[in-house]
N, CA, C and O atoms as a Tinker XYZ file with bonds, in Angstrom:
   436  protein
     1  N      3.008000  -22.756000   -9.847000    73     2
     2  CA     2.997000  -21.887000   -9.379000    64     1     3
     3  C      3.050000  -20.856000  -11.074000    63     2     4     5
     4  O      3.813000  -20.856000  -12.040000    81     3
     5  N      1.587000  -19.957000  -10.638000    73     3     6
     6  CA     1.281000  -18.582000  -11.536000    64     5     7
     7  C      2.508000  -18.409000  -12.116000    63     6     8     9
     8  O      3.379000  -19.262000  -11.944000    81     7
     9  N      2.772000  -17.114000  -12.995000    73     7    10
    10  CA     3.874000  -15.959000  -12.947000    64     9    11
    11  C      2.631000  -14.898000  -13.589000    63    10    12    13
    12  O      2.631000  -13.668000  -13.627000    81    11
    13  N      1.943000  -15.545000  -13.906000    73    11    14
    14  CA     1.063000  -14.244000  -15.043000    64    13    15
    15  C      0.075000  -13.479000  -13.766000    63    14    16    17
    16  O     -0.485000  -13.982000  -12.793000    81    15
    17  N      0.132000  -12.389000  -14.140000    73    15    18
    18  CA    -2.130000  -12.189000  -13.116000    64    17    19
    19  C     -2.092000  -11.222000  -13.973000    63    18    20    21
    20  O     -1.134000  -10.569000  -14.389000    81    19
    21  N     -4.027000  -11.133000  -14.388000    73    19    22
    22  CA    -4.769000   -9.453000  -14.599000    64    21    23
    23  C     -5.125000   -9.116000  -13.256000    63    22    24    25
    24  O     -5.322000  -10.140000  -12.602000    81    23
    25  N     -5.371000   -7.450000  -12.220000    73    23    26
    26  CA    -5.489000   -7.825000  -11.585000    64    25    27
    27  C     -6.211000   -7.145000  -11.645000    63    26    28    29
    28  O     -6.059000   -6.137000  -10.955000    81    27
    29  N     -7.551000   -7.266000  -12.573000    73    27    30
    30  CA    -8.768000   -7.234000  -13.259000    64    29    31
    31  C    -10.015000   -7.949000  -12.083000    63    30    32    33
    32  O    -11.069000   -7.750000  -11.479000    81    31
    33  N     -8.508000   -9.239000  -12.456000    73    31    34
    34  CA    -9.562000  -10.560000  -12.208000    64    33    35
    35  C     -8.745000  -11.779000  -10.606000    63    34    36    37
    36  O     -8.852000  -12.962000  -10.284000    81    35
    37  N     -8.038000  -10.625000  -10.096000    73    35    38
    38  CA    -7.788000  -10.317000   -8.971000    64    37    39
    39  C     -8.340000  -10.648000   -8.133000    63    38    40    41
    40  O     -9.125000   -9.748000   -8.430000    81    39
    41  N     -8.910000  -11.225000   -7.011000    73    39    42
    42  CA    -9.771000  -11.569000   -5.478000    64    41    43
    43  C     -9.748000  -10.061000   -5.175000    63    42    44    45
    44  O     -8.555000   -9.763000   -5.101000    81    43
    45  N    -10.674000   -8.727000   -4.919000    73    43    46
    46  CA   -11.357000   -8.285000   -4.117000    64    45    47
    47  C    -11.272000   -7.957000   -2.764000    63    46    48    49
    48  O    -12.376000   -8.086000   -2.235000    81    47
    49  N     -9.886000   -7.363000   -1.533000    73    47    50
    50  CA   -10.567000   -7.384000   -0.466000    64    49    51
    51  C    -11.154000   -6.451000    0.005000    63    50    52    53
    52  O    -10.509000   -5.548000    0.538000    81    51
    53  N    -12.168000   -6.420000   -0.042000    73    51    54
    54  CA   -13.000000   -4.733000    0.782000    64    53    55
    55  C    -12.544000   -4.838000    1.641000    63    54    56    57
    56  O    -11.832000   -5.784000    1.980000    81    55
    57  N    -12.914000   -3.574000    2.456000    73    55    58
    58  CA   -12.488000   -3.616000    3.684000    64    57    59
    59  C    -12.208000   -2.503000    3.460000    63    58    60    61
    60  O    -11.788000   -2.032000    2.403000    81    59
    61  N    -12.625000   -1.481000    5.396000    73    59    62
    62  CA   -13.522000   -0.147000    5.552000    64    61    63
    63  C    -12.788000    0.754000    4.111000    63    62    64    65
    64  O    -12.050000   -0.050000    3.542000    81    63
    65  N    -12.778000    1.462000    3.734000    73    63    66
    66  CA   -11.929000    3.178000    3.313000    64    65    67
    67  C    -11.080000    2.569000    2.008000    63    66    68    69
    68  O    -10.318000    3.254000    1.326000    81    67
    69  N    -11.430000    0.768000    1.732000    73    67    70
    70  CA   -10.113000    1.241000    0.358000    64    69    71
    71  C    -10.450000   -0.679000    0.251000    63    70    72    73
    72  O    -11.196000   -1.351000    0.963000    81    71
    73  N     -9.710000   -1.049000   -0.731000    73    71    74
    74  CA   -10.430000   -1.626000   -1.807000    64    73    75
    75  C     -9.283000   -2.324000   -2.335000    63    74    76    77
    76  O     -9.329000   -1.963000   -3.511000    81    75
    77  N     -7.998000   -3.306000   -2.210000    73    75    78
    78  CA    -7.012000   -3.841000   -2.831000    64    77    79
    79  C     -7.546000   -5.175000   -2.992000    63    78    80    81
    80  O     -8.508000   -5.831000   -2.594000    81    79
    81  N     -5.760000   -5.416000   -4.303000    73    79    82
    82  CA    -6.167000   -6.904000   -5.363000    64    81    83
    83  C     -4.501000   -7.279000   -4.560000    63    82    84    85
    84  O     -3.926000   -6.356000   -3.983000    81    83
    85  N     -4.110000   -8.136000   -4.592000    73    83    86
    86  CA    -2.736000   -9.027000   -3.324000    64    85    87
    87  C     -1.885000  -10.021000   -4.907000    63    86    88    89
    88  O     -2.361000  -11.148000   -5.045000    81    87
    89  N     -1.166000   -9.772000   -5.583000    73    87    90
    90  CA    -0.509000  -10.996000   -6.199000    64    89    91
    91  C      0.550000  -11.343000   -4.486000    63    90    92    93
    92  O      0.698000  -10.324000   -3.811000    81    91
    93  N      1.170000  -12.608000   -3.916000    73    91    94
    94  CA     1.827000  -12.878000   -3.657000    64    93    95
    95  C      2.520000  -14.245000   -3.991000    63    94    96    97
    96  O      2.030000  -15.317000   -4.347000    81    95
    97  N      4.435000  -13.680000   -3.653000    73    95    98
    98  CA     5.162000  -14.352000   -4.175000    64    97    99
    99  C      5.899000  -14.906000   -2.931000    63    98   100   101
   100  O      5.394000  -14.922000   -1.808000    81    99
   101  N      7.108000  -15.347000   -3.224000    73    99   102
   102  CA     7.637000  -16.066000   -1.919000    64   101   103
   103  C      8.661000  -15.170000   -1.165000    63   102   104   105
   104  O      9.554000  -15.676000   -0.486000    81   103
   105  N      8.583000  -14.482000   -1.236000    73   103   106
   106  CA     9.771000  -13.086000   -0.947000    64   105   107
   107  C      9.231000  -11.838000   -1.241000    63   106   108   109
   108  O      9.538000  -10.702000   -0.880000    81   107
   109  N      8.458000  -12.233000   -1.891000    73   107   110
   110  CA     7.683000  -10.654000   -1.994000    64   109   111
   111  C      6.483000  -10.975000   -2.793000    63   110   112   113
   112  O      6.238000  -11.971000   -3.474000    81   111
   113  N      5.599000   -9.619000   -2.496000    73   111   114
   114  CA     4.473000   -9.385000   -2.278000    64   113   115
   115  C      3.915000   -7.721000   -2.563000    63   114   116   117
   116  O      3.979000   -6.720000   -1.850000    81   115
   117  N      3.226000   -7.999000   -4.246000    73   115   118
   118  CA     2.487000   -6.596000   -4.926000    64   117   119
   119  C      0.865000   -6.192000   -3.316000    63   118   120   121
   120  O      0.341000   -6.847000   -2.415000    81   119
   121  N      0.777000   -5.113000   -3.741000    73   119   122
   122  CA    -0.391000   -5.480000   -3.250000    64   121   123
   123  C     -1.299000   -3.471000   -4.082000    63   122   124   125
   124  O     -0.887000   -2.361000   -3.743000    81   123
   125  N     -2.156000   -3.657000   -4.829000    73   123   126
   126  CA    -2.713000   -2.568000   -5.900000    64   125   127
   127  C     -4.349000   -2.397000   -4.892000    63   126   128   129
   128  O     -5.201000   -3.160000   -4.437000    81   127
   129  N     -4.108000   -1.040000   -4.928000    73   127   130
   130  CA    -4.912000    0.015000   -2.707000    64   129   131
   131  C     -6.122000    0.891000   -4.023000    63   130   132   133
   132  O     -5.465000    1.400000   -4.931000    81   131
   133  N     -7.382000    1.049000   -4.150000    73   131   134
   134  CA    -7.584000    2.413000   -3.733000    64   133   135
   135  C     -8.389000    1.870000   -3.040000    63   134   136   137
   136  O     -9.078000    0.918000   -2.673000    81   135
   137  N     -7.805000    3.474000   -2.981000    73   135   138
   138  CA    -7.973000    3.680000   -1.229000    64   137   139
   139  C     -9.609000    5.765000   -0.904000    63   138   140   141
   140  O     -9.087000    6.875000   -0.997000    81   139
   141  N    -10.363000    5.723000   -0.759000    73   139   142
   142  CA   -10.743000    6.665000   -0.913000    64   141   143
   143  C    -10.332000    7.823000    0.253000    63   142   144   145
   144  O     -9.805000    7.755000    1.363000    81   143
   145  N    -11.036000    9.301000   -0.882000    73   143   146
   146  CA    -9.968000   10.533000    0.595000    64   145   147
   147  C    -10.952000   10.871000    1.574000    63   146   148   149
   148  O    -12.120000   10.639000    1.885000    81   147
   149  N     -9.739000   11.658000    1.987000    73   147   150
   150  CA   -10.859000   11.611000    2.921000    64   149   151
   151  C    -10.069000   10.233000    4.673000    63   150   152   153
   152  O    -10.305000   10.294000    5.880000    81   151
   153  N     -8.978000    9.024000    3.669000    73   151   154
   154  CA    -9.259000    8.305000    5.205000    64   153   155
   155  C     -6.873000    8.526000    5.731000    63   154   156   157
   156  O     -5.765000    8.894000    5.339000    81   155
   157  N     -7.916000    7.740000    7.156000    73   155   158
   158  CA    -6.271000    7.672000    7.204000    64   157   159
   159  C     -5.637000    6.240000    7.154000    63   158   160   161
   160  O     -6.237000    5.224000    6.802000    81   159
   161  N     -4.200000    6.323000    7.602000    73   159   162
   162  CA    -3.720000    5.263000    8.327000    64   161   163
   163  C     -2.236000    5.096000    8.834000    63   162   164   165
   164  O     -1.223000    4.846000    8.181000    81   163
   165  N     -2.434000    5.350000   10.471000    73   163   166
   166  CA    -0.526000    5.873000   11.136000    64   165   167
   167  C     -0.224000    4.389000   11.023000    63   166   168   169
   168  O     -1.024000    3.751000   10.339000    81   167
   169  N      0.549000    3.881000   11.441000    73   167   170
   170  CA     1.337000    2.001000   11.797000    64   169   171
   171  C      2.593000    2.043000   11.297000    63   170   172   173
   172  O      3.046000    2.949000   10.597000    81   171
   173  N      3.332000    0.765000   11.762000    73   171   174
   174  CA     4.388000    0.210000   11.400000    64   173   175
   175  C      4.345000   -1.242000   11.150000    63   174   176   177
   176  O      3.445000   -1.900000   11.672000    81   175
   177  N      5.545000   -2.008000   10.136000    73   175   178
   178  CA     5.932000   -3.240000   10.392000    64   177   179
   179  C      6.911000   -3.449000   10.108000    63   178   180   181
   180  O      7.719000   -2.557000    9.850000    81   179
   181  N      7.235000   -4.957000   10.047000    73   179   182
   182  CA     8.517000   -5.253000    9.922000    64   181   183
   183  C      8.864000   -5.472000    8.976000    63   182   184   185
   184  O      9.720000   -6.353000    8.893000    81   183
   185  N      8.442000   -4.865000    7.866000    73   183   186
   186  CA     8.157000   -5.744000    6.206000    64   185   187
   187  C      9.127000   -4.159000    5.076000    63   186   188   189
   188  O      8.501000   -3.399000    4.338000    81   187
   189  N     10.044000   -4.123000    5.211000    73   187   190
   190  CA    10.510000   -2.760000    3.896000    64   189   191
   191  C      8.939000   -2.734000    3.293000    63   190   192   193
   192  O      8.034000   -3.494000    3.637000    81   191
   193  N      8.851000   -1.496000    2.156000    73   191   194
   194  CA     7.675000   -1.351000    2.027000    64   193   195
   195  C      8.529000   -0.026000    1.047000    63   194   196   197
   196  O      9.290000    0.793000    1.563000    81   195
   197  N      8.140000   -0.080000   -0.612000    73   195   198
   198  CA     8.114000    0.382000   -1.624000    64   197   199
   199  C      6.250000    1.396000   -2.080000    63   198   200   201
   200  O      5.417000    0.716000   -2.679000    81   199
   201  N      6.067000    2.119000   -1.907000    73   199   202
   202  CA     4.405000    2.864000   -2.463000    64   201   203
   203  C      4.412000    3.746000   -3.707000    63   202   204   205
   204  O      4.571000    4.952000   -3.524000    81   203
   205  N      4.259000    3.294000   -4.939000    73   203   206
   206  CA     3.945000    4.049000   -6.481000    64   205   207
   207  C      2.199000    4.173000   -6.102000    63   206   208   209
   208  O      1.113000    3.595000   -6.057000    81   207
   209  N      2.935000    5.386000   -5.895000    73   207   210
   210  CA     0.452000    6.153000   -5.982000    64   209   211
   211  C      1.148000    6.294000   -7.452000    63   210   212   213
   212  O      2.309000    6.601000   -7.720000    81   211
   213  N     -0.129000    5.914000   -8.470000    73   211   214
   214  CA    -1.047000    6.418000   -9.495000    64   213   215
   215  C     -1.584000    7.370000   -9.793000    63   214   216   217
   216  O     -1.424000    8.114000  -10.761000    81   215
   217  N     -2.470000    7.410000   -8.710000    73   215   218
   218  CA    -3.451000    8.776000   -8.511000    64   217   219
   219  C     -3.722000    9.447000   -7.431000    63   218   220   221
   220  O     -3.690000    8.926000   -6.316000    81   219
   221  N     -4.005000   10.623000   -7.633000    73   219   222
   222  CA    -4.682000   11.070000   -6.238000    64   221   223
   223  C     -3.095000   11.861000   -5.694000    63   222   224   225
   224  O     -1.940000   11.509000   -5.931000    81   223
   225  N     -3.636000   13.070000   -4.869000    73   223   226
   226  CA    -2.518000   13.811000   -3.539000    64   225   227
   227  C     -2.941000   12.708000   -2.506000    63   226   228   229
   228  O     -3.965000   12.050000   -2.693000    81   227
   229  N     -1.806000   12.441000   -0.965000    73   227   230
   230  CA    -1.747000   12.042000   -0.687000    64   229   231
   231  C     -0.787000   13.040000    0.402000    63   230   232   233
   232  O     -0.335000   14.065000   -0.107000    81   231
   233  N     -0.518000   12.825000    1.616000    73   231   234
   234  CA     0.774000   12.893000    2.730000    64   233   235
   235  C      1.413000   11.703000    2.796000    63   234   236   237
   236  O      0.999000   10.743000    2.146000    81   235
   237  N      2.245000   11.644000    3.407000    73   235   238
   238  CA     2.958000   10.920000    3.520000    64   237   239
   239  C      4.151000   11.006000    4.789000    63   238   240   241
   240  O      5.114000   11.770000    4.726000    81   239
   241  N      3.926000   10.205000    5.775000    73   239   242
   242  CA     5.306000   10.932000    7.164000    64   241   243
   243  C      5.631000    9.779000    7.476000    63   242   244   245
   244  O      5.080000    8.769000    7.912000    81   243
   245  N      6.728000   10.136000    7.145000    73   243   246
   246  CA     7.686000    8.164000    7.487000    64   245   247
   247  C      9.061000    8.593000    8.869000    63   246   248   249
   248  O     10.152000    8.319000    8.370000    81   247
   249  N      9.177000    8.949000    9.820000    73   247   250
   250  CA    10.104000    8.390000   10.305000    64   249   251
   251  C      9.742000    9.698000   10.888000    63   250   252   253
   252  O     10.632000   10.247000   11.538000    81   251
   253  N      8.570000   10.321000   10.776000    73   251   254
   254  CA     8.685000   11.655000   11.070000    64   253   255
   255  C      8.660000   13.000000   10.480000    63   254   256   257
   256  O      8.338000   14.128000   10.854000    81   255
   257  N      9.418000   12.103000    8.738000    73   255   258
   258  CA     9.657000   13.378000    7.760000    64   257   259
   259  C      8.347000   13.817000    6.972000    63   258   260   261
   260  O      8.200000   12.753000    6.370000    81   259
   261  N      7.707000   14.292000    6.707000    73   259   262
   262  CA     6.304000   14.242000    6.189000    64   261   263
   263  C      6.778000   15.549000    4.755000    63   262   264   265
   264  O      7.495000   16.529000    4.554000    81   263
   265  N      5.620000   14.519000    3.980000    73   263   266
   266  CA     5.636000   15.116000    2.331000    64   265   267
   267  C      4.072000   15.314000    1.859000    63   266   268   269
   268  O      3.221000   14.675000    2.478000    81   267
   269  N      3.632000   16.251000    0.693000    73   267   270
   270  CA     2.644000   16.114000    0.129000    64   269   271
   271  C      3.406000   15.033000   -1.759000    63   270   272   273
   272  O      4.142000   15.614000   -2.557000    81   271
   273  N      2.970000   13.638000   -1.946000    73   271   274
   274  CA     2.854000   13.829000   -3.143000    64   273   275
   275  C      1.553000   13.257000   -3.478000    63   274   276   277
   276  O      0.446000   13.016000   -2.996000    81   275
   277  N      2.376000   13.144000   -4.752000    73   275   278
   278  CA     1.087000   12.750000   -5.376000    64   277   279
   279  C      1.371000   12.688000   -7.210000    63   278   280   281
   280  O      2.080000   13.525000   -7.768000    81   279
   281  N      0.680000   11.556000   -7.952000    73   279   282
   282  CA     0.182000   10.552000   -9.036000    64   281   283
   283  C      2.222000   10.934000   -9.850000    63   282   284   285
   284  O      2.631000   11.882000  -10.521000    81   283
   285  N      2.988000    9.597000   -9.292000    73   283   286
   286  CA     4.267000    8.810000   -9.641000    64   285   287
   287  C      4.818000    9.431000   -8.862000    63   286   288   289
   288  O      5.302000   10.341000   -9.535000    81   287
   289  N      4.975000    9.516000   -8.302000    73   287   290
   290  CA     5.882000    9.345000   -7.199000    64   289   291
   291  C      5.735000    8.275000   -6.220000    63   290   292   293
   292  O      4.781000    7.501000   -6.135000    81   291
   293  N      7.270000    8.327000   -5.145000    73   291   294
   294  CA     7.434000    6.957000   -4.972000    64   293   295
   295  C      7.850000    7.360000   -3.417000    63   294   296   297
   296  O      8.647000    8.276000   -3.215000    81   295
   297  N      7.152000    6.482000   -2.160000    73   295   298
   298  CA     7.633000    6.048000   -0.814000    64   297   299
   299  C      7.897000    5.150000   -0.576000    63   298   300   301
   300  O      7.070000    4.259000   -0.770000    81   299
   301  N      9.655000    4.694000    0.186000    73   299   302
   302  CA    10.099000    4.101000    1.399000    64   301   303
   303  C     10.031000    4.118000    2.256000    63   302   304   305
   304  O     10.674000    4.902000    2.955000    81   303
   305  N      9.205000    3.257000    2.705000    73   303   306
   306  CA     9.429000    2.718000    3.711000    64   305   307
   307  C     10.101000    1.178000    4.615000    63   306   308   309
   308  O      9.709000    0.076000    4.999000    81   307
   309  N     11.363000    2.045000    4.600000    73   307   310
   310  CA    12.431000    0.864000    5.456000    64   309   311
   311  C     11.509000   -0.318000    6.250000    63   310   312   313
   312  O     10.358000   -0.337000    5.813000    81   311
   313  N     11.777000   -1.346000    7.368000    73   311   314
   314  CA    11.458000   -2.321000    7.829000    64   313   315
   315  C     11.155000   -1.053000    9.514000    63   314   316   317
   316  O     11.763000   -0.054000    9.899000    81   315
   317  N      9.897000   -1.836000   10.080000    73   315   318
   318  CA    10.251000   -1.580000   11.041000    64   317   319
   319  C     10.019000    0.344000   11.746000    63   318   320   321
   320  O     10.394000    0.566000   12.898000    81   319
   321  N      9.538000    1.244000   11.084000    73   319   322
   322  CA     9.570000    2.844000   10.826000    64   321   323
   323  C      8.254000    3.144000   11.172000    63   322   324   325
   324  O      7.686000    2.227000   10.579000    81   323
   325  N      7.296000    3.834000   11.760000    73   323   326
   326  CA     6.193000    4.096000   12.002000    64   325   327
   327  C      6.553000    5.278000   10.505000    63   326   328   329
   328  O      7.452000    5.939000    9.985000    81   327
   329  N      4.829000    4.833000   10.347000    73   327   330
   330  CA     4.322000    5.979000    8.609000    64   329   331
   331  C      3.523000    6.020000    9.148000    63   330   332   333
   332  O      3.459000    5.523000   10.273000    81   331
   333  N      2.148000    6.905000    8.318000    73   331   334
   334  CA     1.895000    7.139000    8.309000    64   333   335
   335  C      0.889000    7.117000    6.679000    63   334   336   337
   336  O      1.479000    6.473000    5.812000    81   335
   337  N     -0.651000    7.794000    6.155000    73   335   338
   338  CA    -1.025000    8.135000    5.109000    64   337   339
   339  C     -1.665000    9.077000    4.659000    63   338   340   341
   340  O     -1.143000    9.184000    3.550000    81   339
   341  N     -2.518000    9.942000    4.720000    73   339   342
   342  CA    -3.128000   10.447000    4.926000    64   341   343
   343  C     -3.929000   11.109000    3.610000    63   342   344   345
   344  O     -3.953000   12.338000    3.678000    81   343
   345  N     -4.288000   10.806000    2.967000    73   343   346
   346  CA    -4.950000   10.639000    1.165000    64   345   347
   347  C     -5.740000   11.754000    1.764000    63   346   348   349
   348  O     -6.374000   11.705000    2.818000    81   347
   349  N     -5.524000   13.518000    0.347000    73   347   350
   350  CA    -6.415000   14.273000    0.211000    64   349   351
   351  C     -7.480000   14.176000   -1.282000    63   350   352   353
   352  O     -8.160000   15.112000   -1.705000    81   351
   353  N     -7.385000   12.748000   -1.913000    73   351   354
   354  CA    -8.091000   12.633000   -2.337000    64   353   355
   355  C     -8.416000   11.315000   -2.326000    63   354   356   357
   356  O     -8.221000   10.611000   -1.336000    81   355
   357  N     -9.219000   10.644000   -4.025000    73   355   358
   358  CA    -9.853000    9.391000   -3.463000    64   357   359
   359  C     -8.007000    8.975000   -4.711000    63   358   360   361
   360  O     -7.675000    9.180000   -5.879000    81   359
   361  N     -7.300000    8.256000   -3.310000    73   359   362
   362  CA    -5.591000    7.405000   -4.467000    64   361   363
   363  C     -5.670000    6.114000   -4.298000    63   362   364   365
   364  O     -6.067000    5.279000   -3.486000    81   363
   365  N     -5.033000    6.235000   -5.591000    73   363   366
   366  CA    -4.882000    4.732000   -6.049000    64   365   367
   367  C     -3.335000    4.254000   -6.086000    63   366   368   369
   368  O     -2.688000    5.300000   -6.128000    81   367
   369  N     -2.528000    3.253000   -6.090000    73   367   370
   370  CA    -1.692000    3.253000   -5.262000    64   369   371
   371  C     -1.175000    1.225000   -5.578000    63   370   372   373
   372  O     -1.874000    0.237000   -5.804000    81   371
   373  N      0.495000    1.437000   -5.415000    73   371   374
   374  CA     0.853000   -0.385000   -6.356000    64   373   375
   375  C      1.355000   -0.328000   -4.355000    63   374   376   377
   376  O      0.891000    0.809000   -4.268000    81   375
   377  N      1.696000   -0.520000   -3.373000    73   375   378
   378  CA     2.540000   -1.293000   -2.858000    64   377   379
   379  C      3.364000   -2.714000   -2.767000    63   378   380   381
   380  O      2.930000   -3.860000   -2.883000    81   379
   381  N      5.354000   -2.019000   -2.395000    73   379   382
   382  CA     5.599000   -3.966000   -2.863000    64   381   383
   383  C      6.426000   -3.577000   -1.212000    63   382   384   385
   384  O      7.249000   -2.749000   -0.820000    81   383
   385  N      5.660000   -4.683000   -0.625000    73   383   386
   386  CA     6.326000   -5.561000    0.435000    64   385   387
   387  C      7.306000   -6.703000    0.014000    63   386   388   389
   388  O      7.224000   -7.584000   -0.842000    81   387
   389  N      8.577000   -6.256000    1.228000    73   387   390
   390  CA     9.198000   -7.604000    1.656000    64   389   391
   391  C      9.364000   -7.866000    2.577000    63   390   392   393
   392  O      9.113000   -6.958000    3.369000    81   391
   393  N      9.890000   -9.220000    3.231000    73   391   394
   394  CA     9.636000   -9.740000    2.596000    64   393   395
   395  C      7.253000   -9.902000    3.001000    63   394   396   397
   396  O      6.570000   -9.085000    3.619000    81   395
   397  N      6.908000  -10.873000    2.510000    73   395   398
   398  CA     5.957000  -10.298000    1.739000    64   397   399
   399  C      4.325000   -9.945000    3.951000    63   398   400   401
   400  O      4.550000  -10.518000    5.017000    81   399
   401  N      3.616000   -9.373000    3.815000    73   399   402
   402  CA     3.137000   -8.875000    5.261000    64   401   403
   403  C      1.788000  -10.160000    5.202000    63   402   404   405
   404  O      1.020000  -10.475000    4.293000    81   403
   405  N      1.912000  -10.540000    6.252000    73   403   406
   406  CA     1.192000  -12.065000    6.640000    64   405   407
   407  C      0.039000  -10.951000    7.277000    63   406   408   409
   408  O     -1.075000  -11.409000    7.027000    81   407
   409  N     -0.021000  -10.206000    7.698000    73   407   410
   410  CA    -1.903000   -9.054000    8.442000    64   409   411
   411  C     -2.614000   -8.704000    6.668000    63   410   412   413
   412  O     -3.751000   -8.984000    6.288000    81   411
   413  N     -1.463000   -8.000000    5.826000    73   411   414
   414  CA    -1.553000   -7.696000    4.962000    64   413   415
   415  C     -2.841000   -9.386000    3.804000    63   414   416   417
   416  O     -3.689000   -9.078000    2.966000    81   415
   417  N     -2.647000  -10.273000    4.039000    73   415   418
   418  CA    -2.727000  -12.086000    3.679000    64   417   419
   419  C     -4.176000  -11.817000    4.146000    63   418   420   421
   420  O     -5.102000  -11.593000    3.366000    81   419
   421  N     -4.265000  -11.854000    5.262000    73   419   422
   422  CA    -5.499000  -12.408000    6.167000    64   421   423
   423  C     -5.883000  -10.733000    6.176000    63   422   424   425
   424  O     -6.560000  -10.357000    7.133000    81   423
   425  N     -5.586000   -9.982000    5.424000    73   423   426
   426  CA    -6.657000   -9.282000    5.472000    64   425   427
   427  C     -7.006000   -8.693000    7.118000    63   426   428   429
   428  O     -8.106000   -8.173000    7.304000    81   427
   429  N     -6.114000   -8.796000    8.162000    73   427   430
   430  CA    -6.031000   -8.190000    9.436000    64   429   431
   431  C     -6.054000   -6.841000    9.319000    63   430   432   433
   432  O     -6.764000   -6.173000   10.069000    81   431
   433  N     -5.335000   -6.315000    8.432000    73   431   434
   434  CA    -4.402000   -4.776000    8.235000    64   433   435
   435  C     -4.617000   -3.597000    6.952000    63   434   436
   436  O     -3.920000   -2.583000    6.923000    81   435
C-alpha cells in the first residue's frame, strides 16, 4: 500500500475543460483539479464531497443555494444533493470524496 504521494508525479486525467490527478484510498479519495474558466458542471452523486478552492473564482450552487467563492473557501456537498460549479476564471481545487467515486476513477465523470 502506498502512503505518500507527489501530485506532480501522479498521472493526470485529461478531460474536456479540465485536468485532474487522483489519490484513492479504500474509503476516501482526493482529486486535484485544474479547470478552465467559463466551464460549468451540474450533477449529483451518492458520495459526500468537500471542495477546497485553491485558486480563482467560481459560483457553486448546492441544493438550490448559490454562493460566489474564491481561493481559500470550502464547499460541503452532502451525498445525493444536486450541485453545480461555474468557473468564472481558471480555477484549481481539491475535491475530497467519501466513499471514492468510481465514475471519476474511471474518467467517466
